[in-house]
PyMOL Python script that loads the backbone (N, CA, C, O; Angstrom):
from pymol import cmd

cmd.read_pdbstr("""\
ATOM      1  N   SER A   1       0.836  -1.181   0.000  1.00  0.00           N
ATOM      2  CA  SER A   1       0.000   0.000   0.000  1.00  0.00           C
ATOM      3  C   SER A   1       0.876   1.238   0.000  1.00  0.00           C
ATOM      4  O   SER A   1       1.986   1.220   0.532  1.00  0.00           O
ATOM      5  N   LYS A   2       0.381   2.314  -0.595  1.00  0.00           N
ATOM      6  CA  LYS A   2       1.121   3.564  -0.690  1.00  0.00           C
ATOM      7  C   LYS A   2       0.359   4.659   0.034  1.00  0.00           C
ATOM      8  O   LYS A   2      -0.866   4.612   0.149  1.00  0.00           O
ATOM      9  N   PHE A   3       1.100   5.645   0.521  1.00  0.00           N
ATOM     10  CA  PHE A   3       0.482   6.776   1.212  1.00  0.00           C
ATOM     11  C   PHE A   3       1.237   8.041   0.867  1.00  0.00           C
ATOM     12  O   PHE A   3       2.467   8.075   0.871  1.00  0.00           O
ATOM     13  N   ASN A   4       0.472   9.087   0.566  1.00  0.00           N
ATOM     14  CA  ASN A   4       1.037  10.390   0.259  1.00  0.00           C
ATOM     15  C   ASN A   4       0.017  11.422   0.727  1.00  0.00           C
ATOM     16  O   ASN A   4      -1.112  11.438   0.236  1.00  0.00           O
ATOM     17  N   GLY A   5       0.391  12.266   1.652  1.00  0.00           N
ATOM     18  CA  GLY A   5      -0.546  13.274   2.144  1.00  0.00           C
ATOM     19  C   GLY A   5      -0.578  13.303   3.654  1.00  0.00           C
ATOM     20  O   GLY A   5       0.444  13.098   4.309  1.00  0.00           O
ATOM     21  N   ARG A   6      -1.768  13.561   4.218  1.00  0.00           N
ATOM     22  CA  ARG A   6      -1.903  13.602   5.678  1.00  0.00           C
ATOM     23  C   ARG A   6      -3.263  13.042   6.069  1.00  0.00           C
ATOM     24  O   ARG A   6      -4.228  13.091   5.306  1.00  0.00           O
ATOM     25  N   GLU A   7      -3.303  12.512   7.276  1.00  0.00           N
ATOM     26  CA  GLU A   7      -4.533  11.914   7.768  1.00  0.00           C
ATOM     27  C   GLU A   7      -4.560  12.012   9.290  1.00  0.00           C
ATOM     28  O   GLU A   7      -3.541  11.817   9.952  1.00  0.00           O
ATOM     29  N   THR A   8      -5.727  12.313   9.832  1.00  0.00           N
ATOM     30  CA  THR A   8      -5.882  12.368  11.281  1.00  0.00           C
ATOM     31  C   THR A   8      -5.927  10.946  11.832  1.00  0.00           C
ATOM     32  O   THR A   8      -6.710  10.115  11.372  1.00  0.00           O
ATOM     33  N   LEU A   9      -5.076  10.676  12.823  1.00  0.00           N
ATOM     34  CA  LEU A   9      -5.025   9.367  13.463  1.00  0.00           C
ATOM     35  C   LEU A   9      -5.858   9.325  14.738  1.00  0.00           C
ATOM     36  O   LEU A   9      -6.425   8.291  15.091  1.00  0.00           O
ATOM     37  N   TRP A  10      -5.922  10.476  15.428  1.00  0.00           N
ATOM     38  CA  TRP A  10      -6.547  10.523  16.746  1.00  0.00           C
ATOM     39  C   TRP A  10      -6.922  11.957  17.049  1.00  0.00           C
ATOM     40  O   TRP A  10      -6.192  12.884  16.699  1.00  0.00           O
ATOM     41  N   LYS A  11      -8.064  12.143  17.701  1.00  0.00           N
ATOM     42  CA  LYS A  11      -8.429  13.487  18.162  1.00  0.00           C
ATOM     43  C   LYS A  11      -9.204  13.361  19.457  1.00  0.00           C
ATOM     44  O   LYS A  11      -9.966  12.416  19.663  1.00  0.00           O
ATOM     45  N   LYS A  12      -8.992  14.332  20.319  1.00  0.00           N
ATOM     46  CA  LYS A  12      -9.652  14.323  21.613  1.00  0.00           C
ATOM     47  C   LYS A  12      -9.765  15.747  22.117  1.00  0.00           C
ATOM     48  O   LYS A  12      -8.828  16.538  22.005  1.00  0.00           O
ATOM     49  N   THR A  13     -10.925  16.065  22.674  1.00  0.00           N
ATOM     50  CA  THR A  13     -11.134  17.350  23.321  1.00  0.00           C
ATOM     51  C   THR A  13     -11.042  17.110  24.822  1.00  0.00           C
ATOM     52  O   THR A  13     -11.741  16.255  25.367  1.00  0.00           O
ATOM     53  N   VAL A  14     -10.173  17.871  25.487  1.00  0.00           N
ATOM     54  CA  VAL A  14      -9.992  17.702  26.927  1.00  0.00           C
ATOM     55  C   VAL A  14     -10.418  18.976  27.656  1.00  0.00           C
ATOM     56  O   VAL A  14     -10.270  20.085  27.143  1.00  0.00           O
ATOM     57  N   ARG A  15     -10.949  18.789  28.860  1.00  0.00           N
ATOM     58  CA  ARG A  15     -11.424  19.917  29.668  1.00  0.00           C
ATOM     59  C   ARG A  15     -10.314  20.569  30.469  1.00  0.00           C
ATOM     60  O   ARG A  15     -10.407  21.738  30.844  1.00  0.00           O
ATOM     61  N   GLN A  16      -9.261  19.804  30.729  1.00  0.00           N
ATOM     62  CA  GLN A  16      -8.126  20.355  31.472  1.00  0.00           C
ATOM     63  C   GLN A  16      -6.838  19.785  30.894  1.00  0.00           C
ATOM     64  O   GLN A  16      -6.847  18.732  30.257  1.00  0.00           O
ATOM     65  N   ASN A  17      -5.746  20.480  31.117  1.00  0.00           N
ATOM     66  CA  ASN A  17      -4.456  20.005  30.614  1.00  0.00           C
ATOM     67  C   ASN A  17      -4.162  18.629  31.185  1.00  0.00           C
ATOM     68  O   ASN A  17      -4.467  18.351  32.345  1.00  0.00           O
ATOM     69  N   LYS A  18      -3.573  17.774  30.371  1.00  0.00           N
ATOM     70  CA  LYS A  18      -3.184  16.445  30.834  1.00  0.00           C
ATOM     71  C   LYS A  18      -2.035  15.938  29.991  1.00  0.00           C
ATOM     72  O   LYS A  18      -1.855  16.349  28.845  1.00  0.00           O
ATOM     73  N   ASP A  19      -1.265  15.043  30.571  1.00  0.00           N
ATOM     74  CA  ASP A  19      -0.171  14.403  29.849  1.00  0.00           C
ATOM     75  C   ASP A  19      -0.626  13.034  29.370  1.00  0.00           C
ATOM     76  O   ASP A  19      -1.389  12.345  30.045  1.00  0.00           O
ATOM     77  N   ILE A  20      -0.142  12.651  28.188  1.00  0.00           N
ATOM     78  CA  ILE A  20      -0.326  11.280  27.727  1.00  0.00           C
ATOM     79  C   ILE A  20       1.025  10.743  27.296  1.00  0.00           C
ATOM     80  O   ILE A  20       1.854  11.463  26.740  1.00  0.00           O
ATOM     81  N   GLU A  21       1.225   9.474  27.561  1.00  0.00           N
ATOM     82  CA  GLU A  21       2.410   8.784  27.061  1.00  0.00           C
ATOM     83  C   GLU A  21       1.982   7.961  25.867  1.00  0.00           C
ATOM     84  O   GLU A  21       1.003   7.216  25.921  1.00  0.00           O
ATOM     85  N   ILE A  22       2.729   8.107  24.792  1.00  0.00           N
ATOM     86  CA  ILE A  22       2.444   7.365  23.566  1.00  0.00           C
ATOM     87  C   ILE A  22       3.626   6.451  23.281  1.00  0.00           C
ATOM     88  O   ILE A  22       4.776   6.890  23.246  1.00  0.00           O
ATOM     89  N   GLU A  23       3.327   5.187  23.081  1.00  0.00           N
ATOM     90  CA  GLU A  23       4.341   4.234  22.634  1.00  0.00           C
ATOM     91  C   GLU A  23       4.129   4.048  21.138  1.00  0.00           C
ATOM     92  O   GLU A  23       3.030   3.714  20.697  1.00  0.00           O
ATOM     93  N   VAL A  24       5.185   4.265  20.361  1.00  0.00           N
ATOM     94  CA  VAL A  24       5.090   4.241  18.902  1.00  0.00           C
ATOM     95  C   VAL A  24       6.069   3.227  18.338  1.00  0.00           C
ATOM     96  O   VAL A  24       7.249   3.228  18.688  1.00  0.00           O
ATOM     97  N   ASP A  25       5.574   2.363  17.466  1.00  0.00           N
ATOM     98  CA  ASP A  25       6.396   1.455  16.669  1.00  0.00           C
ATOM     99  C   ASP A  25       6.109   1.843  15.225  1.00  0.00           C
ATOM    100  O   ASP A  25       4.977   1.693  14.765  1.00  0.00           O
ATOM    101  N   PHE A  26       7.118   2.342  14.494  1.00  0.00           N
ATOM    102  CA  PHE A  26       6.892   3.011  13.218  1.00  0.00           C
ATOM    103  C   PHE A  26       7.963   2.603  12.221  1.00  0.00           C
ATOM    104  O   PHE A  26       9.154   2.774  12.481  1.00  0.00           O
ATOM    105  N   SER A  27       7.549   2.066  11.087  1.00  0.00           N
ATOM    106  CA  SER A  27       8.510   1.714  10.042  1.00  0.00           C
ATOM    107  C   SER A  27       7.841   1.845   8.675  1.00  0.00           C
ATOM    108  O   SER A  27       6.616   1.843   8.563  1.00  0.00           O
ATOM    109  N   LEU A  28       8.675   1.959   7.639  1.00  0.00           N
ATOM    110  CA  LEU A  28       8.206   1.975   6.262  1.00  0.00           C
ATOM    111  C   LEU A  28       9.345   1.521   5.365  1.00  0.00           C
ATOM    112  O   LEU A  28      10.509   1.547   5.766  1.00  0.00           O
ATOM    113  N   SER A  29       9.008   1.104   4.148  1.00  0.00           N
ATOM    114  CA  SER A  29      10.044   0.597   3.247  1.00  0.00           C
ATOM    115  C   SER A  29      10.534   1.653   2.263  1.00  0.00           C
ATOM    116  O   SER A  29      11.611   1.507   1.685  1.00  0.00           O
ATOM    117  N   LYS A  30       9.748   2.721   2.066  1.00  0.00           N
ATOM    118  CA  LYS A  30      10.131   3.765   1.112  1.00  0.00           C
ATOM    119  C   LYS A  30       9.466   5.074   1.519  1.00  0.00           C
ATOM    120  O   LYS A  30       8.374   5.072   2.087  1.00  0.00           O
ATOM    121  N   GLY A  31      10.133   6.200   1.223  1.00  0.00           N
ATOM    122  CA  GLY A  31       9.559   7.509   1.481  1.00  0.00           C
ATOM    123  C   GLY A  31       9.920   8.039   2.852  1.00  0.00           C
ATOM    124  O   GLY A  31      10.869   7.576   3.485  1.00  0.00           O
ATOM    125  N   GLN A  32       9.146   9.020   3.306  1.00  0.00           N
ATOM    126  CA  GLN A  32       9.348   9.575   4.637  1.00  0.00           C
ATOM    127  C   GLN A  32       7.991   9.969   5.207  1.00  0.00           C
ATOM    128  O   GLN A  32       7.087  10.391   4.485  1.00  0.00           O
ATOM    129  N   ALA A  33       7.877   9.820   6.513  1.00  0.00           N
ATOM    130  CA  ALA A  33       6.616  10.149   7.178  1.00  0.00           C
ATOM    131  C   ALA A  33       6.921  10.645   8.581  1.00  0.00           C
ATOM    132  O   ALA A  33       8.004  10.413   9.119  1.00  0.00           O
ATOM    133  N   LYS A  34       5.949  11.329   9.162  1.00  0.00           N
ATOM    134  CA  LYS A  34       6.095  11.760  10.544  1.00  0.00           C
ATOM    135  C   LYS A  34       4.724  11.821  11.193  1.00  0.00           C
ATOM    136  O   LYS A  34       3.698  11.973  10.529  1.00  0.00           O
ATOM    137  N   ILE A  35       4.740  11.697  12.512  1.00  0.00           N
ATOM    138  CA  ILE A  35       3.547  11.870  13.316  1.00  0.00           C
ATOM    139  C   ILE A  35       3.670  13.243  13.965  1.00  0.00           C
ATOM    140  O   ILE A  35       4.696  13.559  14.568  1.00  0.00           O
ATOM    141  N   VAL A  36       2.627  14.056  13.843  1.00  0.00           N
ATOM    142  CA  VAL A  36       2.648  15.388  14.436  1.00  0.00           C
ATOM    143  C   VAL A  36       1.493  15.534  15.421  1.00  0.00           C
ATOM    144  O   VAL A  36       0.426  14.943  15.258  1.00  0.00           O
ATOM    145  N   TYR A  37       1.744  16.342  16.448  1.00  0.00           N
ATOM    146  CA  TYR A  37       0.728  16.701  17.428  1.00  0.00           C
ATOM    147  C   TYR A  37       0.289  18.127  17.145  1.00  0.00           C
ATOM    148  O   TYR A  37       1.128  19.008  16.961  1.00  0.00           O
ATOM    149  N   ILE A  38      -1.011  18.362  17.110  1.00  0.00           N
ATOM    150  CA  ILE A  38      -1.560  19.691  16.877  1.00  0.00           C
ATOM    151  C   ILE A  38      -2.410  20.045  18.096  1.00  0.00           C
ATOM    152  O   ILE A  38      -3.395  19.370  18.396  1.00  0.00           O
ATOM    153  N   ASP A  39      -2.016  21.115  18.793  1.00  0.00           N
ATOM    154  CA  ASP A  39      -2.735  21.479  20.016  1.00  0.00           C
ATOM    155  C   ASP A  39      -3.968  22.325  19.704  1.00  0.00           C
ATOM    156  O   ASP A  39      -4.285  22.577  18.542  1.00  0.00           O
ATOM    157  N   SER A  40      -4.650  22.756  20.752  1.00  0.00           N
ATOM    158  CA  SER A  40      -5.907  23.481  20.598  1.00  0.00           C
ATOM    159  C   SER A  40      -5.741  24.850  19.931  1.00  0.00           C
ATOM    160  O   SER A  40      -6.725  25.444  19.491  1.00  0.00           O
ATOM    161  N   LYS A  41      -4.510  25.352  19.853  1.00  0.00           N
ATOM    162  CA  LYS A  41      -4.248  26.634  19.182  1.00  0.00           C
ATOM    163  C   LYS A  41      -3.595  26.434  17.814  1.00  0.00           C
ATOM    164  O   LYS A  41      -3.050  27.372  17.231  1.00  0.00           O
ATOM    165  N   ASP A  42      -3.657  25.190  17.307  1.00  0.00           N
ATOM    166  CA  ASP A  42      -3.117  24.805  16.000  1.00  0.00           C
ATOM    167  C   ASP A  42      -1.599  24.900  15.906  1.00  0.00           C
ATOM    168  O   ASP A  42      -1.055  25.032  14.810  1.00  0.00           O
ATOM    169  N   ASN A  43      -0.906  24.834  17.050  1.00  0.00           N
ATOM    170  CA  ASN A  43       0.556  24.725  17.037  1.00  0.00           C
ATOM    171  C   ASN A  43       0.914  23.280  16.706  1.00  0.00           C
ATOM    172  O   ASN A  43       0.319  22.349  17.247  1.00  0.00           O
ATOM    173  N   VAL A  44       1.884  23.098  15.821  1.00  0.00           N
ATOM    174  CA  VAL A  44       2.264  21.763  15.357  1.00  0.00           C
ATOM    175  C   VAL A  44       3.622  21.385  15.933  1.00  0.00           C
ATOM    176  O   VAL A  44       4.578  22.156  15.859  1.00  0.00           O
ATOM    177  N   THR A  45       3.693  20.175  16.513  1.00  0.00           N
ATOM    178  CA  THR A  45       4.932  19.641  17.065  1.00  0.00           C
ATOM    179  C   THR A  45       5.161  18.258  16.484  1.00  0.00           C
ATOM    180  O   THR A  45       4.253  17.427  16.491  1.00  0.00           O
ATOM    181  N   THR A  46       6.361  17.997  15.981  1.00  0.00           N
ATOM    182  CA  THR A  46       6.686  16.667  15.472  1.00  0.00           C
ATOM    183  C   THR A  46       6.931  15.714  16.638  1.00  0.00           C
ATOM    184  O   THR A  46       7.742  15.991  17.522  1.00  0.00           O
ATOM    185  N   VAL A  47       6.222  14.593  16.627  1.00  0.00           N
ATOM    186  CA  VAL A  47       6.372  13.570  17.667  1.00  0.00           C
ATOM    187  C   VAL A  47       7.481  12.605  17.277  1.00  0.00           C
ATOM    188  O   VAL A  47       8.355  12.295  18.088  1.00  0.00           O
ATOM    189  N   ILE A  48       7.448  12.129  16.034  1.00  0.00           N
ATOM    190  CA  ILE A  48       8.459  11.191  15.548  1.00  0.00           C
ATOM    191  C   ILE A  48       8.490  11.258  14.024  1.00  0.00           C
ATOM    192  O   ILE A  48       7.457  11.428  13.376  1.00  0.00           O
ATOM    193  N   GLU A  49       9.694  11.122  13.460  1.00  0.00           N
ATOM    194  CA  GLU A  49       9.873  11.079  12.016  1.00  0.00           C
ATOM    195  C   GLU A  49      10.395   9.703  11.628  1.00  0.00           C
ATOM    196  O   GLU A  49      11.075   9.044  12.415  1.00  0.00           O
ATOM    197  N   CYS A  50      10.071   9.272  10.404  1.00  0.00           N
ATOM    198  CA  CYS A  50      10.474   7.937   9.977  1.00  0.00           C
ATOM    199  C   CYS A  50      10.845   7.927   8.502  1.00  0.00           C
ATOM    200  O   CYS A  50      10.137   8.478   7.658  1.00  0.00           O
ATOM    201  N   GLN A  51      11.973   7.288   8.213  1.00  0.00           N
ATOM    202  CA  GLN A  51      12.418   6.947   6.868  1.00  0.00           C
ATOM    203  C   GLN A  51      12.856   5.488   6.944  1.00  0.00           C
ATOM    204  O   GLN A  51      13.006   4.959   8.045  1.00  0.00           O
ATOM    205  N   PRO A  52      13.065   4.826   5.815  1.00  0.00           N
ATOM    206  CA  PRO A  52      13.452   3.410   5.890  1.00  0.00           C
ATOM    207  C   PRO A  52      14.667   3.160   6.793  1.00  0.00           C
ATOM    208  O   PRO A  52      14.712   2.163   7.513  1.00  0.00           O
ATOM    209  N   GLU A  53      15.645   4.064   6.751  1.00  0.00           N
ATOM    210  CA  GLU A  53      16.861   3.861   7.553  1.00  0.00           C
ATOM    211  C   GLU A  53      16.704   4.316   9.001  1.00  0.00           C
ATOM    212  O   GLU A  53      17.579   4.043   9.823  1.00  0.00           O
ATOM    213  N   THR A  54      15.609   5.004   9.334  1.00  0.00           N
ATOM    214  CA  THR A  54      15.415   5.462  10.715  1.00  0.00           C
ATOM    215  C   THR A  54      14.181   4.838  11.364  1.00  0.00           C
ATOM    216  O   THR A  54      13.678   5.363  12.357  1.00  0.00           O
ATOM    217  N   SER A  55      13.691   3.741  10.825  1.00  0.00           N
ATOM    218  CA  SER A  55      12.544   3.057  11.412  1.00  0.00           C
ATOM    219  C   SER A  55      12.862   2.655  12.839  1.00  0.00           C
ATOM    220  O   SER A  55      14.009   2.345  13.160  1.00  0.00           O
ATOM    221  N   THR A  56      11.841   2.658  13.705  1.00  0.00           N
ATOM    222  CA  THR A  56      12.066   2.260  15.087  1.00  0.00           C
ATOM    223  C   THR A  56      12.290   0.760  15.155  1.00  0.00           C
ATOM    224  O   THR A  56      11.789   0.005  14.322  1.00  0.00           O
ATOM    225  N   ASP A  57      13.034   0.346  16.137  1.00  0.00           N
ATOM    226  CA  ASP A  57      13.262  -1.077  16.390  1.00  0.00           C
ATOM    227  C   ASP A  57      12.496  -1.409  17.663  1.00  0.00           C
ATOM    228  O   ASP A  57      13.082  -1.497  18.743  1.00  0.00           O
ATOM    229  N   GLY A  58      11.179  -1.593  17.534  1.00  0.00           N
ATOM    230  CA  GLY A  58      10.326  -1.770  18.696  1.00  0.00           C
ATOM    231  C   GLY A  58       9.690  -0.445  19.073  1.00  0.00           C
ATOM    232  O   GLY A  58       9.756   0.529  18.324  1.00  0.00           O
ATOM    233  N   PHE A  59       9.076  -0.424  20.242  1.00  0.00           N
ATOM    234  CA  PHE A  59       8.343   0.764  20.681  1.00  0.00           C
ATOM    235  C   PHE A  59       9.260   1.830  21.261  1.00  0.00           C
ATOM    236  O   PHE A  59      10.222   1.527  21.967  1.00  0.00           O
ATOM    237  N   VAL A  60       8.943   3.098  20.946  1.00  0.00           N
ATOM    238  CA  VAL A  60       9.611   4.276  21.487  1.00  0.00           C
ATOM    239  C   VAL A  60       8.547   5.053  22.253  1.00  0.00           C
ATOM    240  O   VAL A  60       7.441   5.242  21.747  1.00  0.00           O
ATOM    241  N   THR A  61       8.864   5.509  23.471  1.00  0.00           N
ATOM    242  CA  THR A  61       7.892   6.226  24.291  1.00  0.00           C
ATOM    243  C   THR A  61       8.078   7.738  24.165  1.00  0.00           C
ATOM    244  O   THR A  61       9.190   8.252  24.285  1.00  0.00           O
ATOM    245  N   LYS A  62       6.979   8.433  23.922  1.00  0.00           N
ATOM    246  CA  LYS A  62       6.960   9.895  23.829  1.00  0.00           C
ATOM    247  C   LYS A  62       5.891  10.404  24.789  1.00  0.00           C
ATOM    248  O   LYS A  62       4.851   9.766  24.951  1.00  0.00           O
ATOM    249  N   THR A  63       6.137  11.550  25.429  1.00  0.00           N
ATOM    250  CA  THR A  63       5.150  12.173  26.308  1.00  0.00           C
ATOM    251  C   THR A  63       4.651  13.455  25.663  1.00  0.00           C
ATOM    252  O   THR A  63       5.443  14.297  25.239  1.00  0.00           O
ATOM    253  N   LEU A  64       3.329  13.599  25.591  1.00  0.00           N
ATOM    254  CA  LEU A  64       2.704  14.802  25.056  1.00  0.00           C
ATOM    255  C   LEU A  64       1.909  15.479  26.162  1.00  0.00           C
ATOM    256  O   LEU A  64       1.250  14.810  26.958  1.00  0.00           O
ATOM    257  N   SER A  65       1.969  16.793  26.213  1.00  0.00           N
ATOM    258  CA  SER A  65       1.170  17.571  27.158  1.00  0.00           C
ATOM    259  C   SER A  65      -0.012  18.154  26.399  1.00  0.00           C
ATOM    260  O   SER A  65       0.122  19.155  25.695  1.00  0.00           O
ATOM    261  N   LEU A  66      -1.170  17.520  26.548  1.00  0.00           N
ATOM    262  CA  LEU A  66      -2.366  18.000  25.875  1.00  0.00           C
ATOM    263  C   LEU A  66      -2.841  19.286  26.522  1.00  0.00           C
ATOM    264  O   LEU A  66      -2.792  19.435  27.743  1.00  0.00           O
ATOM    265  N   LYS A  67      -3.290  20.195  25.711  1.00  0.00           N
ATOM    266  CA  LYS A  67      -3.807  21.477  26.179  1.00  0.00           C
ATOM    267  C   LYS A  67      -5.335  21.428  26.196  1.00  0.00           C
ATOM    268  O   LYS A  67      -5.956  20.689  25.433  1.00  0.00           O
ATOM    269  N   ARG A  68      -5.916  22.221  27.073  1.00  0.00           N
ATOM    270  CA  ARG A  68      -7.366  22.304  27.160  1.00  0.00           C
ATOM    271  C   ARG A  68      -7.931  22.629  25.778  1.00  0.00           C
ATOM    272  O   ARG A  68      -7.456  23.549  25.113  1.00  0.00           O
ATOM    273  N   GLY A  69      -8.948  21.875  25.343  1.00  0.00           N
ATOM    274  CA  GLY A  69      -9.549  22.071  24.033  1.00  0.00           C
ATOM    275  C   GLY A  69      -9.273  20.882  23.125  1.00  0.00           C
ATOM    276  O   GLY A  69      -9.031  19.772  23.599  1.00  0.00           O
ATOM    277  N   LYS A  70      -9.309  21.121  21.817  1.00  0.00           N
ATOM    278  CA  LYS A  70      -9.159  20.061  20.816  1.00  0.00           C
ATOM    279  C   LYS A  70      -7.680  19.762  20.554  1.00  0.00           C
ATOM    280  O   LYS A  70      -6.877  20.667  20.325  1.00  0.00           O
ATOM    281  N   ASN A  71      -7.344  18.480  20.592  1.00  0.00           N
ATOM    282  CA  ASN A  71      -5.980  18.004  20.349  1.00  0.00           C
ATOM    283  C   ASN A  71      -6.037  16.919  19.286  1.00  0.00           C
ATOM    284  O   ASN A  71      -6.989  16.140  19.231  1.00  0.00           O
ATOM    285  N   ARG A  72      -4.991  16.872  18.426  1.00  0.00           N
ATOM    286  CA  ARG A  72      -4.983  15.892  17.344  1.00  0.00           C
ATOM    287  C   ARG A  72      -3.590  15.318  17.109  1.00  0.00           C
ATOM    288  O   ARG A  72      -2.575  15.965  17.365  1.00  0.00           O
ATOM    289  N   LEU A  73      -3.576  14.097  16.619  1.00  0.00           N
ATOM    290  CA  LEU A  73      -2.363  13.480  16.091  1.00  0.00           C
ATOM    291  C   LEU A  73      -2.628  13.174  14.630  1.00  0.00           C
ATOM    292  O   LEU A  73      -3.666  12.613  14.280  1.00  0.00           O
ATOM    293  N   LYS A  74      -1.676  13.550  13.772  1.00  0.00           N
ATOM    294  CA  LYS A  74      -1.810  13.288  12.341  1.00  0.00           C
ATOM    295  C   LYS A  74      -0.556  12.605  11.832  1.00  0.00           C
ATOM    296  O   LYS A  74       0.530  12.757  12.391  1.00  0.00           O
ATOM    297  N   ILE A  75      -0.730  11.853  10.765  1.00  0.00           N
ATOM    298  CA  ILE A  75       0.412  11.314  10.034  1.00  0.00           C
ATOM    299  C   ILE A  75       0.540  12.129   8.754  1.00  0.00           C
ATOM    300  O   ILE A  75      -0.449  12.405   8.074  1.00  0.00           O
ATOM    301  N   VAL A  76       1.770  12.507   8.441  1.00  0.00           N
ATOM    302  CA  VAL A  76       2.079  13.243   7.218  1.00  0.00           C
ATOM    303  C   VAL A  76       3.130  12.430   6.484  1.00  0.00           C
ATOM    304  O   VAL A  76       4.173  12.110   7.055  1.00  0.00           O
ATOM    305  N   GLY A  77       2.874  12.090   5.222  1.00  0.00           N
ATOM    306  CA  GLY A  77       3.809  11.241   4.494  1.00  0.00           C
ATOM    307  C   GLY A  77       4.036  11.678   3.070  1.00  0.00           C
ATOM    308  O   GLY A  77       3.187  12.326   2.456  1.00  0.00           O
ATOM    309  N   TYR A  78       5.203  11.312   2.549  1.00  0.00           N
ATOM    310  CA  TYR A  78       5.604  11.633   1.181  1.00  0.00           C
ATOM    311  C   TYR A  78       6.146  10.369   0.520  1.00  0.00           C
ATOM    312  O   TYR A  78       7.162   9.823   0.950  1.00  0.00           O
ATOM    313  N   ASP A  79       5.464   9.907  -0.529  1.00  0.00           N
ATOM    314  CA  ASP A  79       5.895   8.716  -1.286  1.00  0.00           C
ATOM    315  C   ASP A  79       6.139   7.507  -0.388  1.00  0.00           C
ATOM    316  O   ASP A  79       7.128   6.796  -0.566  1.00  0.00           O
ATOM    317  N   CYS A  80       5.264   7.271   0.561  1.00  0.00           N
ATOM    318  CA  CYS A  80       5.447   6.171   1.514  1.00  0.00           C
ATOM    319  C   CYS A  80       4.919   4.854   0.959  1.00  0.00           C
ATOM    320  O   CYS A  80       3.902   4.807   0.267  1.00  0.00           O
ATOM    321  N   GLU A  81       5.639   3.792   1.283  1.00  0.00           N
ATOM    322  CA  GLU A  81       5.189   2.440   0.955  1.00  0.00           C
ATOM    323  C   GLU A  81       5.388   1.551   2.170  1.00  0.00           C
ATOM    324  O   GLU A  81       6.349   1.701   2.925  1.00  0.00           O
ATOM    325  N   ASP A  82       4.459   0.626   2.340  1.00  0.00           N
ATOM    326  CA  ASP A  82       4.528  -0.394   3.399  1.00  0.00           C
ATOM    327  C   ASP A  82       4.697   0.214   4.792  1.00  0.00           C
ATOM    328  O   ASP A  82       5.607  -0.163   5.531  1.00  0.00           O
ATOM    329  N   ILE A  83       3.821   1.152   5.147  1.00  0.00           N
ATOM    330  CA  ILE A  83       3.875   1.748   6.484  1.00  0.00           C
ATOM    331  C   ILE A  83       3.359   0.739   7.508  1.00  0.00           C
ATOM    332  O   ILE A  83       2.319   0.110   7.313  1.00  0.00           O
ATOM    333  N   ASP A  84       4.102   0.600   8.593  1.00  0.00           N
ATOM    334  CA  ASP A  84       3.683  -0.209   9.734  1.00  0.00           C
ATOM    335  C   ASP A  84       3.729   0.713  10.948  1.00  0.00           C
ATOM    336  O   ASP A  84       4.805   1.110  11.395  1.00  0.00           O
ATOM    337  N   LEU A  85       2.561   1.048  11.473  1.00  0.00           N
ATOM    338  CA  LEU A  85       2.469   1.986  12.584  1.00  0.00           C
ATOM    339  C   LEU A  85       1.594   1.388  13.670  1.00  0.00           C
ATOM    340  O   LEU A  85       0.452   0.997  13.429  1.00  0.00           O
ATOM    341  N   LYS A  86       2.153   1.326  14.872  1.00  0.00           N
ATOM    342  CA  LYS A  86       1.402   0.884  16.051  1.00  0.00           C
ATOM    343  C   LYS A  86       1.573   1.957  17.112  1.00  0.00           C
ATOM    344  O   LYS A  86       2.683   2.426  17.367  1.00  0.00           O
ATOM    345  N   MET A  87       0.441   2.347  17.738  1.00  0.00           N
ATOM    346  CA  MET A  87       0.488   3.357  18.796  1.00  0.00           C
ATOM    347  C   MET A  87      -0.371   2.896  19.971  1.00  0.00           C
ATOM    348  O   MET A  87      -1.494   2.423  19.798  1.00  0.00           O
ATOM    349  N   ILE A  88       0.189   3.048  21.169  1.00  0.00           N
ATOM    350  CA  ILE A  88      -0.522   2.760  22.405  1.00  0.00           C
ATOM    351  C   ILE A  88      -0.373   3.996  23.273  1.00  0.00           C
ATOM    352  O   ILE A  88       0.721   4.552  23.370  1.00  0.00           O
ATOM    353  N   TYR A  89      -1.460   4.442  23.910  1.00  0.00           N
ATOM    354  CA  TYR A  89      -1.319   5.626  24.748  1.00  0.00           C
ATOM    355  C   TYR A  89      -2.001   5.437  26.105  1.00  0.00           C
ATOM    356  O   TYR A  89      -2.967   4.685  26.238  1.00  0.00           O
ATOM    357  N   THR A  90      -1.467   6.143  27.110  1.00  0.00           N
ATOM    358  CA  THR A  90      -2.062   6.181  28.439  1.00  0.00           C
ATOM    359  C   THR A  90      -2.116   7.638  28.886  1.00  0.00           C
ATOM    360  O   THR A  90      -1.240   8.438  28.556  1.00  0.00           O
ATOM    361  N   GLU A  91      -3.170   7.968  29.650  1.00  0.00           N
ATOM    362  CA  GLU A  91      -3.387   9.341  30.070  1.00  0.00           C
ATOM    363  C   GLU A  91      -3.112   9.511  31.566  1.00  0.00           C
ATOM    364  O   GLU A  91      -3.402   8.623  32.368  1.00  0.00           O
ATOM    365  N   THR A  92      -2.550  10.665  31.924  1.00  0.00           N
ATOM    366  CA  THR A  92      -2.412  11.056  33.333  1.00  0.00           C
ATOM    367  C   THR A  92      -2.772  12.529  33.433  1.00  0.00           C
ATOM    368  O   THR A  92      -2.432  13.312  32.546  1.00  0.00           O
ATOM    369  N   TYR A  93      -3.444  12.906  34.484  1.00  0.00           N
ATOM    370  CA  TYR A  93      -3.844  14.308  34.662  1.00  0.00           C
ATOM    371  C   TYR A  93      -2.748  15.087  35.328  1.00  0.00           C
ATOM    372  O   TYR A  93      -2.108  14.597  36.258  1.00  0.00           O
ATOM    373  N   ASN A  94      -2.519  16.316  34.857  1.00  0.00           N
ATOM    374  CA  ASN A  94      -1.564  17.230  35.504  1.00  0.00           C
ATOM    375  C   ASN A  94      -2.152  17.683  36.828  1.00  0.00           C
ATOM    376  O   ASN A  94      -3.358  17.903  36.936  1.00  0.00           O
ATOM    377  N   GLN A  95      -1.312  17.819  37.822  1.00  0.00           N
ATOM    378  CA  GLN A  95      -1.768  18.259  39.140  1.00  0.00           C
ATOM    379  C   GLN A  95      -1.535  19.736  39.298  1.00  0.00           C
ATOM    380  O   GLN A  95      -1.853  20.304  40.343  1.00  0.00           O
TER     381      GLN A  95
END
""", "prot")
cmd.dss("prot")
cmd.show_as("cartoon", "prot")
cmd.util.cbc("prot")
cmd.orient("prot")
């Protein structure tokens, strides 16, 4: 399968700031892709980037601080083939 463009992977509206831990296993055979976090003010932060030579070897843990309001994770890719993406997340509330 091939992928070129962007697609929303996850979205959540939160009432208060909170942290989430995301475990990502990400690989592809061709092209380049990245997972980005978009906060409630449309600020974009790269979570992880992937090319064939930089594919993860198992899960990598990333922590995101979600802001009050709408939050999203998107995949952005260019000439990608054979994407394998697994994501697991857990939430914790900021005190």
